[in-house]
Biopython code that builds the backbone (N, CA, C, O; Angstrom):
import numpy as np
from Bio.PDB.StructureBuilder import StructureBuilder

atoms = [
    (1, "UNK", "N", (88.128, 94.938, 88.952)),
    (1, "UNK", "CA", (87.803, 96.294, 88.489)),
    (1, "UNK", "C", (88.139, 95.739, 90.231)),
    (1, "UNK", "O", (87.776, 94.698, 90.778)),
    (2, "UNK", "N", (88.971, 96.905, 90.788)),
    (2, "UNK", "CA", (88.836, 97.312, 92.135)),
    (2, "UNK", "C", (88.357, 98.472, 92.394)),
    (2, "UNK", "O", (88.357, 99.497, 91.712)),
    (3, "UNK", "N", (87.760, 98.156, 93.891)),
    (3, "UNK", "CA", (86.829, 99.782, 93.819)),
    (3, "UNK", "C", (87.369, 100.992, 94.358)),
    (3, "UNK", "O", (88.483, 101.426, 94.066)),
    (4, "UNK", "N", (86.041, 101.878, 95.661)),
    (4, "UNK", "CA", (87.227, 102.661, 96.252)),
    (4, "UNK", "C", (85.422, 102.888, 96.896)),
    (4, "UNK", "O", (84.284, 103.126, 96.492)),
    (5, "UNK", "N", (86.363, 102.551, 98.404)),
    (5, "UNK", "CA", (85.447, 103.484, 99.644)),
    (5, "UNK", "C", (85.920, 104.410, 99.722)),
    (5, "UNK", "O", (86.781, 104.988, 99.058)),
    (6, "UNK", "N", (85.137, 104.728, 100.936)),
    (6, "UNK", "CA", (84.501, 106.112, 102.261)),
    (6, "UNK", "C", (84.077, 105.707, 103.363)),
    (6, "UNK", "O", (83.031, 105.088, 103.170)),
    (7, "UNK", "N", (84.446, 105.748, 104.795)),
    (7, "UNK", "CA", (84.022, 105.549, 105.422)),
    (7, "UNK", "C", (84.402, 107.270, 106.542)),
    (7, "UNK", "O", (85.432, 107.940, 106.621)),
    (8, "UNK", "N", (82.757, 107.471, 107.359)),
    (8, "UNK", "CA", (83.403, 108.903, 107.505)),
    (8, "UNK", "C", (81.531, 108.946, 108.063)),
    (8, "UNK", "O", (80.530, 108.537, 107.474)),
    (9, "UNK", "N", (81.717, 109.761, 109.684)),
    (9, "UNK", "CA", (80.454, 110.261, 109.026)),
    (9, "UNK", "C", (79.382, 110.762, 108.043)),
    (9, "UNK", "O", (79.829, 111.273, 107.017)),
    (10, "UNK", "N", (77.921, 110.699, 108.187)),
    (10, "UNK", "CA", (77.521, 111.310, 107.075)),
    (10, "UNK", "C", (77.334, 111.665, 106.061)),
    (10, "UNK", "O", (76.773, 111.203, 105.068)),
    (11, "UNK", "N", (78.481, 113.705, 106.620)),
    (11, "UNK", "CA", (77.543, 114.277, 105.897)),
    (11, "UNK", "C", (79.034, 114.316, 105.448)),
    (11, "UNK", "O", (79.253, 115.025, 104.465)),
    (12, "UNK", "N", (80.324, 113.532, 106.128)),
    (12, "UNK", "CA", (81.344, 113.586, 105.070)),
    (12, "UNK", "C", (81.092, 112.256, 104.069)),
    (12, "UNK", "O", (81.724, 112.668, 103.097)),
    (13, "UNK", "N", (80.889, 111.721, 103.903)),
    (13, "UNK", "CA", (80.696, 110.499, 102.897)),
    (13, "UNK", "C", (79.511, 111.306, 102.211)),
    (13, "UNK", "O", (80.038, 110.660, 101.305)),
    (14, "UNK", "N", (78.490, 112.027, 101.727)),
    (14, "UNK", "CA", (77.535, 112.120, 101.456)),
    (14, "UNK", "C", (78.768, 112.387, 99.768)),
    (14, "UNK", "O", (78.963, 111.634, 98.814)),
    (15, "UNK", "N", (79.277, 113.642, 100.059)),
    (15, "UNK", "CA", (79.429, 114.219, 98.941)),
    (15, "UNK", "C", (80.145, 112.390, 97.648)),
    (15, "UNK", "O", (79.884, 112.011, 96.507)),
    (16, "UNK", "N", (81.198, 111.787, 98.970)),
    (16, "UNK", "CA", (81.854, 110.876, 97.717)),
    (16, "UNK", "C", (80.455, 110.422, 97.058)),
    (16, "UNK", "O", (80.130, 110.399, 95.871)),
    (17, "UNK", "N", (79.795, 110.099, 98.114)),
    (17, "UNK", "CA", (78.707, 108.580, 96.966)),
    (17, "UNK", "C", (78.189, 110.088, 96.265)),
    (17, "UNK", "O", (77.909, 110.700, 97.296)),
    (18, "UNK", "N", (78.021, 110.638, 95.610)),
    (18, "UNK", "CA", (77.297, 111.177, 94.288)),
    (18, "UNK", "C", (78.180, 111.225, 93.601)),
    (18, "UNK", "O", (77.990, 111.416, 92.400)),
    (19, "UNK", "N", (79.751, 111.033, 94.235)),
    (19, "UNK", "CA", (80.848, 110.331, 92.965)),
    (19, "UNK", "C", (80.680, 109.794, 91.542)),
    (19, "UNK", "O", (80.722, 109.965, 90.323)),
    (20, "UNK", "N", (80.284, 108.413, 93.441)),
    (20, "UNK", "CA", (79.092, 106.838, 92.807)),
    (20, "UNK", "C", (80.565, 106.016, 93.209)),
    (20, "UNK", "O", (80.938, 104.964, 92.690)),
    (21, "UNK", "N", (81.330, 106.834, 94.334)),
    (21, "UNK", "CA", (82.498, 105.483, 95.414)),
    (21, "UNK", "C", (81.437, 105.223, 96.474)),
    (21, "UNK", "O", (80.409, 105.866, 96.690)),
    (22, "UNK", "N", (81.921, 104.110, 97.105)),
    (22, "UNK", "CA", (80.761, 103.081, 98.152)),
    (22, "UNK", "C", (81.370, 104.139, 98.457)),
    (22, "UNK", "O", (82.320, 104.615, 97.835)),
    (23, "UNK", "N", (80.488, 104.901, 100.160)),
    (23, "UNK", "CA", (80.503, 104.804, 100.958)),
    (23, "UNK", "C", (79.846, 103.982, 102.300)),
    (23, "UNK", "O", (78.958, 103.202, 101.954)),
    (24, "UNK", "N", (80.124, 104.009, 103.825)),
    (24, "UNK", "CA", (79.546, 103.902, 104.854)),
    (24, "UNK", "C", (80.241, 104.625, 105.543)),
    (24, "UNK", "O", (81.368, 105.120, 105.546)),
    (25, "UNK", "N", (78.640, 104.564, 106.594)),
    (25, "UNK", "CA", (79.049, 105.888, 107.715)),
    (25, "UNK", "C", (79.227, 104.908, 108.647)),
    (25, "UNK", "O", (78.899, 103.739, 108.847)),
    (26, "UNK", "N", (80.072, 106.081, 109.314)),
    (26, "UNK", "CA", (79.900, 105.114, 110.825)),
    (26, "UNK", "C", (80.519, 106.079, 111.394)),
    (26, "UNK", "O", (81.614, 106.513, 111.035)),
    (27, "UNK", "N", (79.519, 106.684, 112.794)),
    (27, "UNK", "CA", (79.238, 106.804, 113.767)),
    (27, "UNK", "C", (80.509, 107.139, 115.265)),
    (27, "UNK", "O", (80.429, 108.002, 116.140)),
    (28, "UNK", "N", (81.205, 106.446, 115.126)),
    (28, "UNK", "CA", (82.194, 105.728, 116.310)),
    (28, "UNK", "C", (83.553, 105.276, 115.368)),
    (28, "UNK", "O", (83.480, 104.796, 114.237)),
    (29, "UNK", "N", (84.908, 105.576, 116.188)),
    (29, "UNK", "CA", (85.825, 105.057, 116.138)),
    (29, "UNK", "C", (85.827, 102.497, 116.204)),
    (29, "UNK", "O", (86.698, 101.630, 116.133)),
    (30, "UNK", "N", (84.478, 102.519, 116.348)),
    (30, "UNK", "CA", (83.746, 101.610, 116.632)),
    (30, "UNK", "C", (83.301, 100.516, 115.751)),
    (30, "UNK", "O", (83.295, 99.290, 115.858)),
    (31, "UNK", "N", (82.885, 101.455, 114.739)),
    (31, "UNK", "CA", (81.431, 101.265, 113.842)),
    (31, "UNK", "C", (82.547, 101.016, 112.740)),
    (31, "UNK", "O", (82.457, 100.030, 112.007)),
    (32, "UNK", "N", (84.122, 102.362, 112.569)),
    (32, "UNK", "CA", (84.724, 102.412, 111.902)),
    (32, "UNK", "C", (86.000, 100.972, 111.884)),
    (32, "UNK", "O", (86.396, 100.676, 110.757)),
    (33, "UNK", "N", (86.319, 100.526, 112.531)),
    (33, "UNK", "CA", (86.784, 99.601, 112.678)),
    (33, "UNK", "C", (86.071, 98.073, 112.376)),
    (33, "UNK", "O", (86.516, 97.027, 111.903)),
    (34, "UNK", "N", (85.201, 98.346, 112.714)),
    (34, "UNK", "CA", (83.981, 96.973, 112.387)),
    (34, "UNK", "C", (84.228, 97.060, 110.262)),
    (34, "UNK", "O", (84.497, 96.200, 109.423)),
    (35, "UNK", "N", (83.932, 98.656, 110.184)),
    (35, "UNK", "CA", (83.006, 98.530, 108.730)),
    (35, "UNK", "C", (84.379, 98.169, 108.007)),
    (35, "UNK", "O", (84.087, 97.565, 106.974)),
    (36, "UNK", "N", (86.507, 98.366, 108.206)),
    (36, "UNK", "CA", (87.752, 97.923, 107.300)),
    (36, "UNK", "C", (87.750, 96.773, 107.838)),
    (36, "UNK", "O", (87.322, 96.067, 106.925)),
    (37, "UNK", "N", (88.016, 95.849, 109.052)),
    (37, "UNK", "CA", (87.918, 95.008, 108.900)),
    (37, "UNK", "C", (86.919, 94.444, 107.188)),
    (37, "UNK", "O", (87.463, 94.268, 106.098)),
    (38, "UNK", "N", (85.363, 94.276, 107.502)),
    (38, "UNK", "CA", (84.502, 94.501, 106.483)),
    (38, "UNK", "C", (85.527, 94.573, 104.706)),
    (38, "UNK", "O", (85.497, 93.674, 103.866)),
    (39, "UNK", "N", (85.799, 95.026, 104.664)),
    (39, "UNK", "CA", (86.390, 96.389, 103.751)),
    (39, "UNK", "C", (87.312, 95.259, 102.747)),
    (39, "UNK", "O", (87.134, 94.545, 101.760)),
    (40, "UNK", "N", (88.160, 95.543, 103.503)),
    (40, "UNK", "CA", (89.319, 94.329, 104.079)),
    (40, "UNK", "C", (89.576, 93.262, 103.621)),
    (40, "UNK", "O", (90.335, 92.855, 102.741)),
    (41, "UNK", "N", (88.696, 92.715, 104.467)),
    (41, "UNK", "CA", (88.655, 91.044, 104.166)),
    (41, "UNK", "C", (89.068, 90.120, 102.849)),
    (41, "UNK", "O", (89.464, 88.954, 102.867)),
    (42, "UNK", "N", (88.870, 90.942, 101.759)),
    (42, "UNK", "CA", (88.499, 89.584, 100.388)),
    (42, "UNK", "C", (89.360, 91.012, 99.305)),
    (42, "UNK", "O", (89.859, 90.740, 98.212)),
    (43, "UNK", "N", (89.371, 92.189, 99.784)),
    (43, "UNK", "CA", (91.065, 93.053, 98.443)),
    (43, "UNK", "C", (89.434, 93.203, 97.683)),
    (43, "UNK", "O", (89.295, 92.532, 96.661)),
    (44, "UNK", "N", (88.714, 93.703, 97.956)),
    (44, "UNK", "CA", (87.788, 93.758, 96.786)),
    (44, "UNK", "C", (87.781, 95.677, 96.829)),
    (44, "UNK", "O", (86.870, 96.303, 96.288)),
    (45, "UNK", "N", (88.853, 96.319, 97.499)),
    (45, "UNK", "CA", (88.903, 97.737, 97.138)),
    (45, "UNK", "C", (90.493, 97.878, 97.320)),
    (45, "UNK", "O", (91.380, 97.484, 98.078)),
    (46, "UNK", "N", (90.346, 98.591, 96.295)),
    (46, "UNK", "CA", (92.039, 99.021, 96.594)),
    (46, "UNK", "C", (92.437, 100.666, 97.371)),
    (46, "UNK", "O", (93.504, 101.031, 97.866)),
    (47, "UNK", "N", (90.967, 101.509, 97.218)),
    (47, "UNK", "CA", (91.864, 102.666, 98.826)),
    (47, "UNK", "C", (90.725, 102.455, 99.175)),
    (47, "UNK", "O", (89.701, 102.097, 98.593)),
    (48, "UNK", "N", (91.184, 102.900, 100.947)),
    (48, "UNK", "CA", (89.793, 103.135, 101.053)),
    (48, "UNK", "C", (90.171, 104.448, 102.344)),
    (48, "UNK", "O", (90.985, 104.325, 103.259)),
    (49, "UNK", "N", (89.297, 105.661, 102.050)),
    (49, "UNK", "CA", (89.830, 106.420, 102.379)),
    (49, "UNK", "C", (88.970, 105.967, 104.029)),
    (49, "UNK", "O", (88.129, 105.095, 104.248)),
    (50, "UNK", "N", (89.599, 106.947, 104.937)),
    (50, "UNK", "CA", (89.069, 107.230, 105.999)),
    (50, "UNK", "C", (89.071, 108.712, 107.048)),
    (50, "UNK", "O", (90.000, 109.508, 107.178)),
    (51, "UNK", "N", (87.560, 108.751, 107.784)),
    (51, "UNK", "CA", (88.156, 110.373, 108.143)),
    (51, "UNK", "C", (88.855, 110.426, 109.281)),
    (51, "UNK", "O", (89.032, 109.426, 109.976)),
    (52, "UNK", "N", (89.427, 111.875, 109.643)),
    (52, "UNK", "CA", (90.394, 111.177, 110.375)),
    (52, "UNK", "C", (90.210, 111.616, 111.680)),
    (52, "UNK", "O", (91.297, 112.052, 112.061)),
    (53, "UNK", "N", (89.182, 111.740, 112.755)),
    (53, "UNK", "CA", (88.476, 111.633, 113.904)),
    (53, "UNK", "C", (88.239, 109.732, 113.949)),
    (53, "UNK", "O", (88.586, 109.219, 115.013)),
    (54, "UNK", "N", (87.752, 108.887, 112.994)),
    (54, "UNK", "CA", (87.547, 107.921, 112.722)),
    (54, "UNK", "C", (88.897, 107.140, 113.389)),
    (54, "UNK", "O", (88.974, 106.669, 114.524)),
    (55, "UNK", "N", (90.155, 107.150, 112.109)),
    (55, "UNK", "CA", (90.432, 106.442, 112.010)),
    (55, "UNK", "C", (91.933, 107.368, 113.171)),
    (55, "UNK", "O", (92.981, 106.850, 113.556)),
    (56, "UNK", "N", (91.652, 108.171, 113.309)),
    (56, "UNK", "CA", (92.770, 108.062, 115.339)),
    (56, "UNK", "C", (91.886, 107.210, 115.935)),
    (56, "UNK", "O", (92.347, 106.073, 115.840)),
    (57, "UNK", "N", (90.784, 107.212, 116.532)),
    (57, "UNK", "CA", (91.173, 105.150, 117.119)),
    (57, "UNK", "C", (90.490, 103.853, 116.543)),
    (57, "UNK", "O", (89.453, 103.255, 116.828)),
    (58, "UNK", "N", (91.189, 103.718, 115.897)),
    (58, "UNK", "CA", (91.973, 102.809, 114.431)),
    (58, "UNK", "C", (92.874, 102.335, 114.415)),
    (58, "UNK", "O", (93.104, 101.144, 114.209)),
    (59, "UNK", "N", (93.968, 103.639, 114.751)),
    (59, "UNK", "CA", (95.294, 103.157, 114.058)),
    (59, "UNK", "C", (95.536, 102.130, 114.331)),
    (59, "UNK", "O", (94.428, 101.669, 114.056)),
    (60, "UNK", "N", (95.991, 101.434, 114.611)),
    (60, "UNK", "CA", (96.274, 100.193, 115.122)),
    (60, "UNK", "C", (96.041, 98.848, 114.166)),
    (60, "UNK", "O", (96.834, 97.919, 114.015)),
    (61, "UNK", "N", (94.457, 99.044, 113.442)),
    (61, "UNK", "CA", (94.151, 98.026, 112.312)),
    (61, "UNK", "C", (94.407, 99.022, 111.226)),
    (61, "UNK", "O", (94.485, 98.442, 110.143)),
    (62, "UNK", "N", (94.610, 100.683, 111.104)),
    (62, "UNK", "CA", (95.276, 101.030, 109.787)),
    (62, "UNK", "C", (96.464, 101.490, 109.081)),
    (62, "UNK", "O", (96.514, 102.032, 107.976)),
    (63, "UNK", "N", (98.093, 100.986, 110.446)),
    (63, "UNK", "CA", (98.731, 101.019, 110.400)),
    (63, "UNK", "C", (99.287, 99.368, 109.719)),
    (63, "UNK", "O", (100.314, 99.135, 109.082)),
    (64, "UNK", "N", (98.396, 98.592, 110.056)),
    (64, "UNK", "CA", (98.442, 96.736, 109.294)),
    (64, "UNK", "C", (98.474, 96.952, 107.866)),
    (64, "UNK", "O", (98.487, 95.946, 107.157)),
    (65, "UNK", "N", (98.484, 97.686, 107.514)),
    (65, "UNK", "CA", (98.199, 98.036, 105.722)),
    (65, "UNK", "C", (99.227, 99.202, 105.315)),
    (65, "UNK", "O", (99.107, 99.634, 104.169)),
    (66, "UNK", "N", (100.114, 99.694, 106.042)),
    (66, "UNK", "CA", (100.898, 100.817, 106.005)),
    (66, "UNK", "C", (101.541, 100.945, 104.399)),
    (66, "UNK", "O", (101.631, 101.905, 103.634)),
    (67, "UNK", "N", (101.965, 99.410, 104.271)),
    (67, "UNK", "CA", (102.607, 99.156, 103.186)),
    (67, "UNK", "C", (102.268, 97.624, 102.714)),
    (67, "UNK", "O", (102.917, 96.596, 102.522)),
    (68, "UNK", "N", (101.125, 97.966, 102.644)),
    (68, "UNK", "CA", (100.888, 96.932, 102.509)),
    (68, "UNK", "C", (99.948, 97.049, 100.217)),
    (68, "UNK", "O", (98.911, 97.693, 100.064)),
    (69, "UNK", "N", (100.508, 96.462, 99.193)),
    (69, "UNK", "CA", (100.890, 96.591, 98.097)),
    (69, "UNK", "C", (98.659, 96.636, 97.796)),
    (69, "UNK", "O", (97.966, 97.208, 96.954)),
    (70, "UNK", "N", (98.345, 95.798, 98.884)),
    (70, "UNK", "CA", (96.924, 95.734, 97.780)),
    (70, "UNK", "C", (95.845, 97.026, 98.282)),
    (70, "UNK", "O", (95.024, 97.539, 97.522)),
    (71, "UNK", "N", (95.982, 97.289, 99.256)),
    (71, "UNK", "CA", (95.022, 98.417, 99.943)),
    (71, "UNK", "C", (95.617, 99.771, 100.538)),
    (71, "UNK", "O", (96.423, 99.715, 101.467)),
    (72, "UNK", "N", (95.213, 100.987, 99.995)),
    (72, "UNK", "CA", (96.062, 101.743, 100.693)),
    (72, "UNK", "C", (94.487, 102.403, 101.578)),
    (72, "UNK", "O", (93.369, 102.644, 101.123)),
    (73, "UNK", "N", (95.056, 102.528, 102.997)),
    (73, "UNK", "CA", (93.936, 103.447, 103.147)),
    (73, "UNK", "C", (94.465, 104.807, 103.604)),
    (73, "UNK", "O", (95.432, 104.506, 104.304)),
    (74, "UNK", "N", (94.376, 105.936, 103.591)),
    (74, "UNK", "CA", (93.493, 106.792, 103.113)),
    (74, "UNK", "C", (93.459, 108.509, 104.413)),
    (74, "UNK", "O", (92.854, 109.267, 103.655)),
    (75, "UNK", "N", (93.617, 109.015, 105.176)),
    (75, "UNK", "CA", (92.873, 109.425, 106.316)),
    (75, "UNK", "C", (92.848, 110.720, 105.588)),
    (75, "UNK", "O", (93.759, 111.287, 104.984)),
    (76, "UNK", "N", (91.314, 111.152, 105.819)),
    (76, "UNK", "CA", (90.661, 112.457, 104.691)),
    (76, "UNK", "C", (90.131, 113.485, 105.911)),
    (76, "UNK", "O", (89.706, 112.860, 106.883)),
    (77, "UNK", "N", (90.099, 114.377, 105.988)),
    (77, "UNK", "CA", (89.286, 115.124, 107.076)),
    (77, "UNK", "C", (87.973, 115.457, 107.260)),
    (77, "UNK", "O", (87.713, 116.167, 106.289)),
    (78, "UNK", "N", (87.610, 115.420, 107.510)),
    (78, "UNK", "CA", (85.947, 115.785, 108.183)),
    (78, "UNK", "C", (85.242, 116.898, 107.975)),
    (78, "UNK", "O", (85.620, 118.031, 108.273)),
    (79, "UNK", "N", (84.015, 116.552, 107.365)),
    (79, "UNK", "CA", (83.242, 118.424, 107.673)),
    (79, "UNK", "C", (83.413, 118.921, 108.048)),
    (79, "UNK", "O", (82.753, 119.937, 107.832)),
    (80, "UNK", "N", (84.514, 119.032, 109.164)),
    (80, "UNK", "CA", (85.122, 120.471, 110.490)),
    (80, "UNK", "C", (85.755, 120.646, 110.489)),
    (80, "UNK", "O", (86.273, 121.380, 111.331)),
    (81, "UNK", "N", (86.723, 119.758, 108.842)),
    (81, "UNK", "CA", (89.028, 120.294, 108.976)),
    (81, "UNK", "C", (89.181, 119.374, 108.940)),
    (81, "UNK", "O", (88.409, 118.420, 109.035)),
    (82, "UNK", "N", (90.122, 119.434, 108.807)),
    (82, "UNK", "CA", (91.748, 119.047, 109.508)),
    (82, "UNK", "C", (92.281, 118.835, 110.689)),
    (82, "UNK", "O", (93.063, 119.786, 110.670)),
    (83, "UNK", "N", (92.436, 118.414, 111.534)),
    (83, "UNK", "CA", (93.283, 118.452, 112.342)),
    (83, "UNK", "C", (95.095, 117.713, 112.294)),
    (83, "UNK", "O", (95.638, 117.118, 113.225)),
    (84, "UNK", "N", (95.694, 118.008, 110.916)),
    (84, "UNK", "CA", (96.384, 117.938, 110.724)),
    (84, "UNK", "C", (97.154, 116.743, 110.206)),
    (84, "UNK", "O", (97.909, 116.699, 109.235)),
    (85, "UNK", "N", (96.858, 115.907, 110.940)),
    (85, "UNK", "CA", (96.833, 113.569, 110.720)),
    (85, "UNK", "C", (97.162, 113.231, 109.661)),
    (85, "UNK", "O", (98.202, 112.658, 109.336)),
    (86, "UNK", "N", (95.665, 113.802, 108.572)),
    (86, "UNK", "CA", (95.999, 113.329, 106.798)),
    (86, "UNK", "C", (97.370, 114.129, 106.851)),
    (86, "UNK", "O", (98.232, 113.678, 107.605)),
    (87, "UNK", "N", (97.562, 114.908, 106.355)),
    (87, "UNK", "CA", (98.782, 115.654, 105.911)),
    (87, "UNK", "C", (100.347, 115.256, 107.141)),
    (87, "UNK", "O", (101.315, 116.005, 107.280)),
    (88, "UNK", "N", (100.145, 113.932, 107.842)),
    (88, "UNK", "CA", (101.412, 114.309, 108.921)),
    (88, "UNK", "C", (101.744, 112.852, 108.038)),
    (88, "UNK", "O", (102.789, 112.567, 107.453)),
    (89, "UNK", "N", (100.352, 111.957, 108.168)),
    (89, "UNK", "CA", (100.556, 110.579, 107.475)),
    (89, "UNK", "C", (100.748, 110.762, 105.903)),
    (89, "UNK", "O", (101.606, 109.985, 105.481)),
    (90, "UNK", "N", (100.177, 111.587, 104.905)),
    (90, "UNK", "CA", (100.444, 111.409, 103.333)),
    (90, "UNK", "C", (102.106, 112.111, 103.589)),
    (90, "UNK", "O", (102.370, 112.110, 102.387)),
    (91, "UNK", "N", (103.311, 112.659, 104.194)),
    (91, "UNK", "CA", (104.001, 113.270, 104.524)),
    (91, "UNK", "C", (104.990, 111.738, 105.070)),
    (91, "UNK", "O", (106.014, 111.368, 104.494)),
    (92, "UNK", "N", (104.453, 111.133, 106.123)),
    (92, "UNK", "CA", (104.745, 110.428, 106.197)),
    (92, "UNK", "C", (104.709, 108.627, 105.675)),
    (92, "UNK", "O", (105.085, 107.655, 106.331)),
    (93, "UNK", "N", (104.068, 108.671, 104.166)),
    (93, "UNK", "CA", (103.683, 107.889, 103.338)),
    (93, "UNK", "C", (105.412, 108.222, 102.174)),
    (93, "UNK", "O", (106.161, 107.602, 101.419)),
    (94, "UNK", "N", (105.292, 109.132, 102.559)),
    (94, "UNK", "CA", (106.074, 110.047, 101.077)),
    (94, "UNK", "C", (107.941, 109.741, 101.756)),
    (94, "UNK", "O", (108.905, 109.322, 101.115)),
    (95, "UNK", "N", (107.877, 110.107, 103.081)),
    (95, "UNK", "CA", (109.566, 110.022, 103.270)),
    (95, "UNK", "C", (109.476, 107.891, 102.945)),
    (95, "UNK", "O", (110.363, 107.305, 102.324)),
    (96, "UNK", "N", (108.613, 107.393, 103.360)),
    (96, "UNK", "CA", (109.110, 105.607, 103.748)),
    (96, "UNK", "C", (109.066, 105.126, 101.270)),
    (96, "UNK", "O", (109.609, 104.439, 100.405)),
    (97, "UNK", "N", (108.211, 105.956, 101.445)),
    (97, "UNK", "CA", (109.423, 105.104, 99.460)),
    (97, "UNK", "C", (110.402, 106.030, 99.347)),
    (97, "UNK", "O", (111.564, 105.670, 99.534)),
    (98, "UNK", "N", (110.026, 107.749, 98.934)),
    (98, "UNK", "CA", (111.758, 108.086, 98.518)),
    (98, "UNK", "C", (112.738, 108.279, 99.864)),
    (98, "UNK", "O", (113.901, 108.601, 99.621)),
    (99, "UNK", "N", (112.438, 108.145, 100.948)),
    (99, "UNK", "CA", (113.196, 108.034, 101.814)),
    (99, "UNK", "C", (114.431, 109.094, 102.161)),
    (99, "UNK", "O", (115.622, 108.900, 102.401)),
    (100, "UNK", "N", (113.622, 110.304, 102.083)),
    (100, "UNK", "CA", (113.603, 111.374, 102.309)),
    (100, "UNK", "C", (111.961, 112.764, 102.795)),
    (100, "UNK", "O", (110.903, 112.658, 102.176)),
    (101, "UNK", "N", (112.081, 113.499, 103.538)),
    (101, "UNK", "CA", (110.275, 113.955, 103.622)),
    (101, "UNK", "C", (111.023, 115.213, 102.019)),
    (101, "UNK", "O", (111.668, 116.238, 102.241)),
    (102, "UNK", "N", (110.686, 114.719, 100.665)),
    (102, "UNK", "CA", (109.711, 115.951, 99.849)),
    (102, "UNK", "C", (108.370, 117.358, 99.451)),
    (102, "UNK", "O", (107.988, 118.128, 98.569)),
    (103, "UNK", "N", (108.131, 116.932, 100.795)),
    (103, "UNK", "CA", (106.927, 117.712, 100.807)),
    (103, "UNK", "C", (107.181, 119.184, 101.300)),
    (103, "UNK", "O", (106.623, 120.149, 100.777)),
    (104, "UNK", "N", (108.393, 119.317, 102.732)),
    (104, "UNK", "CA", (108.701, 120.351, 104.140)),
    (104, "UNK", "C", (107.341, 120.205, 104.314)),
    (104, "UNK", "O", (106.362, 119.791, 103.694)),
    (105, "UNK", "N", (107.819, 121.013, 106.077)),
    (105, "UNK", "CA", (107.567, 121.255, 107.253)),
    (105, "UNK", "C", (105.998, 121.549, 106.796)),
    (105, "UNK", "O", (105.161, 121.875, 107.638)),
]
sb = StructureBuilder()
sb.init_structure("model")
sb.init_model(0)
sb.init_chain("A")
sb.init_seg("    ")
for serial, (resi, resn, name, xyz) in enumerate(atoms, 1):
    if name == "N":
        sb.init_residue(resn, " ", resi, " ")
    sb.init_atom(name, np.array(xyz, "f"), 0.0, 1.0, " ", f" {name:<3s}", serial, name[0])
structure = sb.get_structure()
């Protein structure tokens, strides 16, 4: 069975760890990028959640997986709240899948 991972700041991943997900602390985008490369190497993870502020710094690496059936990379708000990029990424994914924006503005 494939796993679910969460990459983010220590405070962000703490709750996910309590739920039993594999969590990886990353202080900055560089650490998050290294972690992402490691986690996607052998397709052990079906879903990888990445905190928005870290994902912004590694968007080119994340975009490699946007059409991948093997691993879904999903951005999530951090402890500080959302900057809106997670919803925009979801909206774009739904539009690619369905052919139009069904989520509204």
